[in-house]
C-alpha positions in Angstrom: 33.4 19.1 14.6 31.0 16.4 13.5 32.3 12.9 13.8 31.9 10.2 11.1 28.9 8.5 12.8 27.0 11.7 13.2 27.7 12.7 9.6 26.4 9.3 8.5 23.2 9.8 10.5 22.6 13.3 9.1 23.1 11.9 5.5 20.6 9.2 6.2 18.2 11.7 7.7 18.4 14.0 4.7 18.0 11.2 2.2 15.0 9.6 3.9 13.4 13.0 4.4 13.8 13.8 0.7 12.4 10.4 -0.2 9.4 11.0 2.1 8.7 14.5 0.7 9.0 13.3 -2.9 6.6 10.3 -2.1 4.1 12.7 -0.6 4.5 15.2 -3.5 3.9 12.7 -6.4 0.9 11.1 -4.6 -0.7 14.5 -3.9 0.0 15.6 -7.4 -1.7 12.6 -8.9 -4.7 12.9 -6.6 -5.1 16.6 -7.5 -4.8 15.8 -11.2 -7.7 13.3 -10.9 -9.9 15.4 -8.6 -9.5 18.6 -10.6 -9.8 17.1 -14.1 -13.4 16.1 -14.9 -12.3 13.8 -17.6 -10.6 11.6 -15.0 -13.7 10.9 -12.9 -14.1 7.4 -14.4 -14.0 4.4 -12.0 -10.5 3.4 -12.8 -9.1 6.9 -11.9 -11.2 7.1 -8.7 -9.7 3.7 -7.6 -6.3 5.0 -8.5 -6.9 8.1 -6.4 -7.8 5.9 -3.5 -4.7 3.9 -4.1 -2.5 7.0 -3.9 -4.3 8.3 -0.8 -3.7 5.0 0.9 0.0 5.2 -0.2 0.2 8.5 1.7 -1.1 6.7 4.8 1.4 3.9 4.3 4.4 6.2 3.9 3.3 8.3 6.9 3.1 5.2 9.1 6.8 4.6 8.7 8.8 7.7 7.6 8.0 10.2 10.5 9.0 7.7 13.2 12.3 6.6 11.6 13.2 10.2 10.9 12.6 11.1 14.5 14.7 8.1 15.6 17.6 9.2 13.4 17.3 12.8 14.5 17.4 12.1 18.2 19.5 8.9 17.9 16.8 7.0 19.8 15.1 3.7 19.2 12.3 4.0 21.8 8.5 4.2 21.3 5.7 4.4 23.8 3.2 1.6 24.1 0.4 3.8 22.8 2.7 5.0 20.0 3.5 1.4 19.1 -0.2 0.4 18.9 -0.9 3.5 16.8 1.8 2.6 14.3 0.5 -1.0 14.1 -3.0 0.4 13.5 -1.9 2.7 10.7 0.4 0.2 9.0 -2.2 -2.7 9.1 -4.9 -0.4 7.9 -2.7 0.5 4.9 -2.0 -3.1 4.2 -5.6 -4.3 4.4 -6.8 -1.3 2.3 -4.1 -1.9 -0.3 -5.0 -5.5 -0.8 -8.7 -4.8 -1.1 -8.2 -1.8 -3.4 -6.0 -3.8 -5.7 -8.7 -6.5 -5.8 -11.4 -4.0 -6.7 -9.1 -2.5 -9.4 -8.7 -6.0 -10.9 -12.5 -6.4 -11.0 -12.8 -3.0 -12.6 -10.3 -4.0 -15.4 -12.1 -7.4 -15.8 -15.4 -5.7 -16.4 -13.9 -3.1 -18.7 -12.1 -5.6 -20.9 -14.2 -8.8 -20.7 -17.6 -7.1 -20.6 -17.1 -3.7 -22.2 -20.7 -3.2 -23.3 -21.9 -3.7 -19.7 -19.1 -1.6 -18.1 -20.9 1.6 -17.5 -24.0 -0.2 -16.2 -22.0 -2.4 -13.8 -19.5 0.3 -12.7 -21.6 3.3 -11.9 -20.1 6.2 -9.9 -22.4 5.3 -7.0 -21.1 1.7 -7.1 -17.5 2.9 -7.2 -17.9 5.1 -4.1 -19.7 2.2 -2.4 -16.8 -0.1 -3.1 -14.3 2.5 -1.9 -16.3 3.1 1.3 -16.5 -0.7 2.0 -12.8 -1.0 1.4 -12.1 1.5 4.1 -14.7 0.3 6.5 -13.8 -3.4 6.3 -10.0 -2.5 6.6 -10.9 -0.5 9.7 -12.8 -3.5 11.1 -9.9 -5.8 10.5 -7.5 -3.4 12.2 -9.8 -2.8 15.2 -10.1 -6.5 16.0 -6.3 -7.0 15.8 -5.6 -4.0 18.0 -8.1 -5.1 20.7 -6.7 -8.6 20.8 -3.1 -7.3 21.1 -3.9 -4.5 23.7 -5.3 -7.1 26.2 -2.0 -9.0 26.4 0.5 -8.5 29.3 4.1 -8.4 28.1 7.4 -9.9 29.5 9.8 -8.0 27.2 10.1 -4.6 25.4 12.5 -5.3 22.6 11.1 -5.4 19.0 13.5 -6.7 16.4 12.2 -4.5 13.5 12.4 -0.9 12.3 8.8 -0.4 13.2 6.0 -2.0 15.4 4.2 -4.9 13.8 1.4 -6.9 15.4 3.2 -10.2 15.4 6.4 -8.7 16.8 4.4 -7.3 19.7 2.4 -10.5 20.2 5.6 -12.5 20.6 6.5 -10.4 23.7 3.4 -11.6 25.5 3.6 -13.6 28.7 0.3 -15.5 28.2 -1.2 -17.8 25.6 -1.7 -16.0 22.2 -3.8 -18.7 20.4 -6.6 -16.2 19.8 -4.1 -13.7 18.2 -2.6 -16.5 16.1 -6.1 -17.4 14.9 -6.8 -13.8 14.0 -3.5 -13.6 12.1 -4.2 -16.8 10.2 -7.8 -15.9 9.3 -7.1 -12.4 8.0 -3.8 -13.3 6.3 -5.6 -16.1 4.5 -8.4 -13.8 3.6 -6.2 -11.1 2.2 -4.0 -13.5 0.2 -7.1 -15.2 -1.1 -7.9 -11.9 -2.7 -4.8 -12.5 -4.8 -6.4 -15.7 -6.2 -9.4 -13.6 -7.3 -7.1 -11.2 -9.0 -5.3 -14.1 -10.7 -8.6 -15.5 -12.0 -9.6 -12.0 -13.2 -6.3 -11.6 -15.1 -6.6 -15.1 -16.7 -9.9 -14.0 -18.2 -8.6 -10.5 -19.1 -5.6 -12.0 -21.0 -7.9 -14.4 -22.9 -10.2 -11.5 -23.9 -7.3 -9.2 -24.7 -5.8 -11.6 -27.3 -9.0 -11.5 -29.4 -8.4 -7.9 -30.7 -5.8 -5.3 -31.2 -7.8 -2.8 -29.1 -8.0 -5.3 -26.3 -4.3 -5.8 -26.3 -3.7 -2.1 -26.3 -6.1 -1.5 -23.4 -4.4 -4.4 -21.5 -0.9 -2.9 -22.0 -2.0 0.6 -21.0 -4.2 -0.1 -17.9 -3.4 -3.7 -16.7 0.4 -3.8 -16.8 0.8 -1.0 -14.2 -1.7 -2.8 -12.0 0.3 -6.1 -12.3 3.6 -4.3 -11.5 2.0 -2.7 -8.4 0.4 -5.9 -7.3 3.5 -8.1 -7.8 5.8 -5.7 -5.9 3.4 -5.3 -3.0 2.5 -9.0 -2.6 6.0 -10.4 -2.9 7.5 -8.0 -0.3 4.5 -8.4 2.1 4.6 -12.2 1.8 8.3 -12.2 2.5 7.8 -10.0 5.6 4.9 -12.1 6.9 6.6 -15.5 6.4 10.0 -14.3 7.7 8.4 -12.7 10.8 6.7 -15.9 11.8 9.1 -18.6 10.7 12.5 -17.0 10.0 15.5 -16.7 12.2 16.4 -13.5 14.0 20.0 -13.8 13.1 20.3 -15.1 9.5 19.9 -12.7 6.5 19.4 -9.8 8.8 20.2 -7.1 6.2 17.8 -8.7 3.6 15.1 -9.0 6.2 15.4 -5.4 7.3 15.2 -4.2 3.7 12.3 -6.4 2.7 10.4 -5.6 6.0 10.1 -1.9 4.9 9.9 -2.4 1.2 6.1 -2.6 1.1 5.9 0.6 3.1 8.5 2.5 0.9 8.3 1.3 -2.7 4.6 1.0 -3.5 3.7 4.5 -2.4 6.7 5.8 -4.4 6.3 3.9 -7.7 2.5 3.6 -8.0 1.9 7.2 -9.0 5.0 7.2 -11.2 3.9 4.0 -13.0 0.3 5.1 -13.5 1.2 8.7 -14.2 3.6 7.8 -17.0 1.6 5.0 -18.5 -1.9 6.4 -18.6 -2.1 9.1 -21.4 -5.0 11.0 -19.9 -3.1 11.5 -16.6 0.0 12.5 -18.5 -2.0 15.0 -20.5 -3.6 16.4 -17.3 -0.3 16.8 -15.6 1.9 18.1 -18.4 -0.4 19.9 -20.8 -1.1 23.6 -20.1 -3.8 25.6 -21.8 -2.7 29.1 -22.9 -5.5 31.6 -22.5 -5.1 34.5 -24.9 -5.3 38.0 -23.5 -8.4 39.9 -24.5 
């Protein structure tokens, strides 16, 4: 007979598994809709495809490990496994920040300089921006992992649901000034991208107010981006600031929820928001062509 605690664990496991599978399903569905539909090969949709693919990476960096922990009732991870999880999570974060910045630039050119859009945002330039997003994110992650892997550790307990770079660095027995400098530089760099996005949207809003068509384009393509951006930045900023300066005992439940929010919610809501709001994606997903029999 299953006791109450085991039943609760099984309920958690089933719920999280369904959430993970649903997240994977809607992201893969949106990617397939964009890839298979030739009308959706415009820059905005290719950036959205990259955002969804990165969402799969982010979700997969968290869900499988916590599902395994619940299934075997264990909270242990190997050193290599911990570094791997750090690598995947931080790659997702860096790639998400850069991709959202590139998407803001795309909307800025589309709304503020519509006559130059197809000249400035060629398919070749789009693929170059996507490639640079991935390569630079990989470079950022590699530097952080190398700096962390060189440290000797005096403890093995991490006070989070997953391995994060700062949580591991705090366990070190030696001076971590170089790691702190790395964290400060790349955190500042990624949040400075938000300033560029803000500047872009100030100009976008000014341009949108000049015409009815501009306002309609803003509501259809920019509002989903702003919702995605706000959700990701607020949850990530909370996690970064609380990890470095917060108490380990106060607001523990809130901290645990917010620490996984940027890994759970953006990959889940991004394809829903864009899929429901962009008419071309809706048509691609829900409209079926009936081919008459000859």
